[in-house]
C-alpha positions as CSV (number, residue, x, y, z in Angstrom):
1,M,0.0,0.0,0.0
2,S,1.4,3.4,-0.9
3,L,1.7,6.3,1.5
4,V,-1.1,8.2,-0.2
5,H,-3.5,5.4,0.3
6,L,-2.4,5.1,3.9
7,K,-3.1,8.8,4.6
8,K,-6.4,8.6,2.8
9,S,-7.5,5.6,4.8
10,V,-6.5,7.3,8.0
11,V,-8.6,10.4,7.2
12,T,-11.5,8.2,6.2
13,L,-11.2,6.2,9.3
14,H,-11.2,9.3,11.6
15,L,-14.2,10.7,9.8
16,R,-16.1,7.4,10.0
17,E,-15.3,7.2,13.8
18,M,-16.6,10.7,14.4
19,V,-19.8,10.0,12.6
20,E,-20.3,6.6,14.2
21,D,-19.6,7.9,17.7
22,G,-22.0,10.9,17.2
23,Q,-19.2,13.4,17.6
24,T,-20.4,15.6,14.8
25,N,-20.8,18.5,17.2
26,D,-17.0,19.0,17.1
27,R,-17.0,21.7,14.4
28,F,-13.3,22.3,14.5
29,A,-12.5,18.7,13.7
30,L,-15.0,18.6,10.9
31,L,-13.7,21.9,9.5
32,G,-10.1,20.6,9.7
33,L,-11.0,17.4,7.9
34,G,-13.0,19.3,5.3
35,A,-10.0,21.7,4.7
36,F,-7.7,18.7,4.5
37,L,-9.9,17.0,1.9
38,L,-10.5,20.2,-0.1
39,S,-6.9,21.4,-0.1
40,P,-5.9,19.7,-3.3
41,L,-8.6,21.6,-5.1
42,V,-8.0,25.0,-3.5
43,A,-4.2,24.9,-3.4
44,P,-3.5,25.7,-7.1
45,T,-5.8,28.7,-7.0
46,V,-4.2,30.0,-3.8
47,T,-0.7,29.7,-5.2
48,K,-1.7,31.6,-8.3
49,V,-3.2,34.4,-6.3
50,A,-0.3,34.4,-3.8
51,R,2.2,34.6,-6.7
52,K,0.6,37.7,-8.1
53,V,0.5,39.3,-4.6
54,V,4.2,38.5,-4.1
55,K,5.2,39.9,-7.5
56,G,3.3,43.1,-6.7
57,A,5.0,43.4,-3.4
58,I,8.4,43.0,-4.9
59,K,7.7,45.6,-7.6
60,S,6.5,48.0,-5.0
61,G,9.5,47.4,-2.9
62,L,11.9,48.0,-5.8
63,S,10.0,51.2,-6.6
64,V,10.3,52.4,-3.0
65,Y,14.0,51.5,-3.0
66,E,14.8,53.4,-6.1
67,Q,12.9,56.5,-4.9
68,S,14.7,56.4,-1.5
69,Q,18.0,56.2,-3.3
70,E,17.2,59.3,-5.3
71,T,16.0,61.1,-2.2
72,F,19.1,60.2,-0.2
73,A,21.4,61.2,-3.1
74,T,19.7,64.6,-3.2
75,L,19.9,65.1,0.6
76,S,23.6,64.0,0.6
77,E,24.4,66.5,-2.2
78,E,22.5,69.3,-0.3
79,F,24.3,68.5,2.9
80,A,27.7,68.5,1.1
81,D,26.8,71.9,-0.4
82,N,25.7,73.4,2.9
83,L,28.9,72.0,4.6
84,A,31.1,73.5,2.0
85,E,29.3,76.8,2.1
86,S,29.5,77.0,5.9
87,Q,33.3,76.2,5.8
88,T,33.9,79.0,3.3
89,N,31.9,81.5,5.4
90,R,33.8,80.5,8.5
């Protein structure tokens, strides 16, 4: 028996035990099992969306980085000019 079949039988066994014992009031257990069983269907969609979000975050981060470089270069130049001017006035 392969590992996939073993996992599937364990999940089926737990679900069957919950129903037979009348423990269907445990919503968190049912929700967890439902999420586990639906994850192969939902995972591809989530990864596609997450990929787009991560790409957008990286693009925004690069944009902010470039803008901050320009700002710090301008500030550095102004500081150097003010320093040179104050030294000549001294």
